[in-house]
N, C-alpha and C positions, 0 to 999 in steps of 0.2 A: 422821789426815791423812798423805797421801803426802809423802815428803821431796822437796823441789825438787832438780832437777839443779844441780850446781855450775857454773852458767854465770856469766860475768862480769857484774857490775853495770855499767850503761851510762849515760853522760851524752851526750846528743845535741847537737851543734853544727852547725847548717845555715846556710850563707851563700852567696848569689848576688847578682846586681846589684839585685834587687827585694825580697829576703827575707833576714832573719837571725833565728835563734831559738836559744835554749839551753833544753833540755828535760830532764826526768827529774831535776831537782835534789833530789827527794825522797830520792835515793840517798845524799846526803851530809848530810842533816838529822840533827842530834844531839838526842835527847830531844824529838821534835816535839810530844808530848802536853802538855808544859809550857811550850813556847816561846810568847811573846806573838804572834809571827808567823813563818811559815815561807815562804820564797821557793820556789815550785814551778817556774816557768818565766817567760821573758820574751822579747820580740822586737820586730821592726818589719817593716813591709811596705808597699811601694807597690803597691796592688791594681790589677788590671786592670778594665776596664769591666764592671760588673755582677757582679764576683766576690762570691760569697755563702758564708756558713758557717752550717750548721745545716739543719734544726732539731737542736739538741743540748742536753743537760743537763750543766752543769759540776758538778764536785765541789769546786772551789776558787772563791774570789772572783777575778774578772778585771776589771781596769780598762784601758780603751782610751783613749789620748790622741790626738786627731786633729790632725795637723800641717798637712795641706792637703787640699783636695778636700771631698767630702761623701758621705753615705750614709744608710742607714736602719736602725733597730733595731725588730724586731717581737717582741712577747710579749703573751700573754693577750689577743689581739685588738686590741692598741693598736700604733700606729706612731709613732716619734719620728724626725723629720728632723734629722740631725746634721751640723754643719759644722765647718770648721777653727776651732781655738781652743776646742773643746768636748771633753768627756770623757764616757764612759758606762761604767757598771758592770754586770756580770752576776753575779747572786747564785747560790750553790750551790743546786741543785735546780730552777732555773728552765729551762724550755724556751724557747729564743730562736732567732731567725734575724737575722743582720745582713748587709747587702748594700751594696756600693759603688755609687755613682751611675754611670750609664752614660756621662754626659757629663763629669763631673768626679770620677773615682774617687778615693777617699780614700787618703792615706798615714797610717797610724797606728802607734803604739807600744803595746805591751801588757805587763802584768805580772800573773801569777797567783800567789795566795798563800792560806794558811790559817793558823789558829792561834787561841789563846784571845782575843786582842784584835782580830782581823780585823774583826768586825762593828762594834766601837767605832771603829776607824780609818775604815772606810767611812762610817759615820754622821757622824763629825766632819768629813769632807770635804764634806758637804752632799748626799750621795746618799741615796736611799730607794728601796724597791721600787716605790713609786708614781711617783717622779720620778728615774729612773736616769740622766738626762742633766744635766750642769751646764756652765755657762760657765767658762772658765779665764782670768781676767785675767792670770795669771802664766804663760801658756803657754810663754814663752821659758825660764823657769826650770825648768819641768817637762820640757821637751824636753832641756835641757842635763843635767838629772839623769838622764834616761833614757839619754842618750848615754854618760854615765859608767858606768851599769849595763851597757850593751851592750859597753863596752870590757873588762869584767872576765870574759872567757870562759875564761881558763886556770884549771885547777884547782890553785890555790895557796892556802896558808893566808891570805896577805894578801888575795887576791881574794875568798875566802870572807867575810872581814870587810868588805871594800869593798862587796860586793853587798848585804849586809844593811844597811850604812850608807846606801847610795843608796836602798834601799827605805824606810827610816825618813825620809829626807830628802823623798821623794815625799809621804809622809803629812803631814809638817810643812807643806809648801807648800800642799797641798790644804786642810789645816786653817786655815792663815792666810788663804787665799782666802775660806773660809766665814765667818771672822770679819769680813772686809771687807764681805761682801755682806749680812750680817745683824746686827741689834742683838745685842750680847752677851747671852746668857741665863745666868742663875745656875743652875749645875748642882746638883741635889739629890743628896745622898749616897744611893747605893743600898745599903741595909743588907744585903740578900741577897747582892749581889755581893761586899761586903766580907767577909761570913762565908765565902763559897765560896773567896775568895782566901786568907783566913787558913787554911782547911782544907787547901788545896793546899800552902801554904807548910809547914805542919806535916807533911803526908804525904811531902814530898820532902826535908825537911831533918832529920827526926828520926834519931837514932842507932838507933832500933828500926824496922827495915823492916817489922815485922809489927804495928805499932801498930794498935789496934782503933779502928774508926770512932766507937764510943761514947766512947772516951778523947779523941779529937779534938774531938768535939762538946762535951764537958764543958770542955775547955781553952779553947774560944772562947765558952762561955757559952750554948749552945742545946741543944735536945734532939737525940738521935740521929735520930729520925724526921724532924724539921724539916730537919736538915742533909742527910739523904738526899734529901728532896724537892727542896730548892732546888739541891742539887748536880747532881742528874740533870737538872733543868730547864735549867740553864745550861751544863753540860758535856756533856750528852747521854749520859752514862754514870753509873753509880752510883759512890760513893766506893770501894767494893771493887773494881770493874772498873778504875777509874783507878789504884788502888794496884798491881794486878797489871800493868797496861799500863806504868806507870812503872818497875816493877822489871825488866820484860823489856827495855825500852828502855835502862835503865841497864846491864843485863847486856850487851846488844849493844855499847854504847859502850865498856865495859871490855874486851870481847873484841877490839875493833879498835884501841883506844888503848893497851893494856898487853900485857905478856907473861905476866900472871898465869895460873896454872892454872885450868881450869874449876872444879875443886873449891873453890879459894880464892874465886873470884867467887861461886859458889853460896852459900858460907858467909857472905860479906859481905852478901848480899841476903836472909839469913834462912833459907836452905834447909839443913837438916841432912843431907839425902839428895841426893847429886849426881844420882842417876837421876831423882828427882822433879823436880829443877830442869831437867834435860835434856828431860824430857817436857813440862813447861810451856813451855820455850823453843821446842821444836819445834812445839807447838800455836800459838804466837804468830807465829813467823817462817817456819814451813814447812820448817825444816831444823835440823839439830843444831847445838849451839854450835861444835863443831869445824869443820863445813862453813861456818858463818857466818863464822868467823874467816878461812877460806881464800878466801872470796868476794871476788874482786878487782874493782877499779873501772877501767873503761876509758872513753876519750872516743871517740865515733864521729863523725867529721867527714863532712859531706855537702855536696853542691853543688846539690841539687835539693829544693825544697819538697815535703814529704810522703814523702821517702825514708826518714826515720827514724820508726819506730813506737815510741811511748812505752810503757814498761812500767807506767806509772801513768795512771789516768784524767785527762783534762785538766780 
C-alpha cells in the first residue's frame, strides 16, 4: 500500500441561514471498532421547495427528525409521505431518495452514526427496514436534544463528551416513545450475542494481546468453531480480524495520546519486532506510525452547503 501524504485531518463545520452541519467526526473517534456507538456527523436544514438527496447508499445509520413541513422517502419501489412530528431512518447499504415537498418543504435535523449497538438502538426506537418512519410524540424533547448537539461544534474534550451524551439522550427519548406506543414485550436473552460480547470483552481487556481465539472460546464455554461462526455473523469480521483491528486502533490511540516510543507501543501490543509492527500499522492506516502521530487535526469552517467534501463516506 502506498503511504498517504501527510495532509491534515479535517473536521468540517458549515453554517449559513438555512443549513448547519458538522462532518468528518470519524477523525476524532477513539477505538471505533469496540465503541457501542460512534457519532459520524449531524446537522439541520430548512430545505427549499423540491430539494432532493439521492439516490445514495449510506455507510452509517442516519435518523432525520422533521421539525416542520413535509416530504417523501423513496426506497425499494415504496414511498412514505413524512410530516412534521415524524422521524425516518436510513439503514447502511440501502439506496434511497428523499425529497422536500414543493408546497411545504421540510425543515429537518439529522444524525449519522455507526457502532456495535447501532442496530439495537435503531430497533429500540421503533424503526425497521419495512417501517422506516415513526411518529414522535416527544418531538419537542427530540428537537431540544438535537439543538444541544448542534451547539457542541467546538473541538474540546468537554464537547466530545457532550456530543456523545446528546446522542445517547436521543436514543433514550426514542426508546421511551416506543414503550409508550407499544405494549411492553419481554425481551429474550440472546445467547449468541452474550457469547460474542463476552469474547469481545476478553479480547480487549486481556493482558495478553496475542491471546488465541481457542482460549477465548474455552473461557466462555463454547467451541472455537461456534465462536468464530457467531462472531463473524454479528461483527461482520472474524475474531482474528477483530483482534488485529483492535490492536491497530489501540496503537493509533497511544500514538496520539502519549509520547511513548513506537518501539514501546509495539511491545505493549505484543510485537517483538518494531518493523513488523510498522508494516501492520501501515497496512491498516495507510501511513507509518511516525506519520500518523504527526497527522494534525484542523477545523474547516464553511459558509455554503456542499463546499466541504468529506474524507469519509456519508
